[in-house]
N, C-alpha and C positions, 0 to 999 in steps of 0.2 A: 272689465269686470271680475273680480276677483274668484278665484275657485272657492270652496267650502274647507278646504287643506288649508290654502291661505289664510281665511278668515280665522279659522280654528287658533292656527299659529300667533298669527297678531294679537288675539284675544289672550292666549294662554301668556302672552309676553306683557301684556298689560296688566293683568291678575298677579304676574312676579311681581312686576315694579311697584302694585299699590301694597303689596306685603309688606316687600323693601321700604318704602316710603314711609307707613305706618307709626312702626315704632320711633323713628325721628321726627315727625309732629307729633308724638305722643306726647316727646321729651319736652317739645315746646309746650305744653300745657304749663299754666303757671301751676307749682303745688301750694300757694297758700292761700286757695279761695275763701273770700270773706263767709265768715258764717252767716247762715237766712235764716230768720225766725222760723218756727215752725205754724201750724194756726192757730195755734193758742198763747201765740208772743214768746214764747222761749225760745231761748236759744241752745244749743249744744256746743256750751264752756270748752276751753282751751284743753279742762280735764278731759274729754269724751263725755260729759255728763251732762244729761239734760237734766230739769227740775221738772217736775209735775204736781201740781196739785191734788191729791186725793181726798178730799173735804168734801167732793161729791159723791163719794165710794160709799154706800151702805149693802145692807145684806141684800136688800131687793133690788137695786145697781152695782151689782160689783166688777162691771168693769168696763174700761174706756181703752181707744189706742191713742199710740201718741201719734198725734196728727202731725203727719209731714216728716216724720222721722221713721229709719229704718236702722234695725241692730247691725251685727257684724255680718248676719248673713244676708245683706240686703234686702230681709223682707220688715212689712212692720214691726212694730212691738205692741204687746197689748199689757194694761198694768189691771191687774186683778187684787179685792181686797178678798183675802182666806176669811180672815177673822179680825177682831178691834186688833191693830197694830200689825198685822200680818199680811204683809204684799207681796206680791209677785211682780215682774216685767217679764213675759212670755214671748218669743218670736211666734209670730203669726204664720210659722214657716210650718204643715204637717210633716211630721214623723213619716209620714206611711210612703206615699207619693210625690212629697215636695210639694202639693197646693197650695193656696193661701187659705186660712183656714179664714172663717166668716166673723165680717164687725161685730157681728150681734149675737146674745148670746140664748141659747135655744135652752132651756127648762134648768135655767145656770147652770149650762156647761156649754163649754166653747166647743163648736160644732164644724167638722170640714164637709161644706159641701160635695167635694169629687167625690168621694168614695164612701160616706157615712161615717167617719170614726169622730169620737166625741172625748173631751177633755175635759176634768175637771177645771178647778178656779186656780189647782198649783200647779197644773200642766200633767197630770198622771193620767195613763190612759182608763177612759170608762168603757170606750165600746172598739171592738176593732174594727178594720182589719190595722189599723197604727197599734205598736208594739212597745214602740219608746213613747216617753215623755216627753211634751214640748222642752226642748232646752230655757232654762231661765240666766236673764242677763242681771249682772250685780246691781244692786240696787241698796240704798242706804234712806232708814226712817228717820225723820224729822216731827218727831212727834209735836215738838212746838210750833213749826212752822205749818204742820199738816199735808208734807207734802216729802216726796221720792225724790233721790237723786237718780238715777238710773244711768249707767253706764253705756251707753249707745257705741261710742268710738275706741277702737283700741288704740292711746298715744303713747 
């Protein structure tokens, strides 16, 4: 029967071996993973951009989450309509305590349920405790196609 001391020594060696082996195993992971379509059927292209239709965004329904797509901060991306032709791609990571903001707007504001912060459709803080606006991801608006091209990957 092993003693507690010998058991813990063996456990420490196993954990250390795991830390040494993990980077080697990660290096074996393929680097060119095929792109998967998000729930809307759009793909993140080789330029790191995803194309999102904004034809359904109106004054009454000014925001939607890009389903299945994360920004560079690994949080979801919400596209908002601030005004005609003025769209924003915002992180869903609250700037107060890094909680995920809600999918649905509350009184046309982006709400964080963790501590009650609210943000405008342009990402500005409306209600503390957050003091910094939601970061925006670059986007290009194509008025002819009524789509935005949001840069969600750094390529």
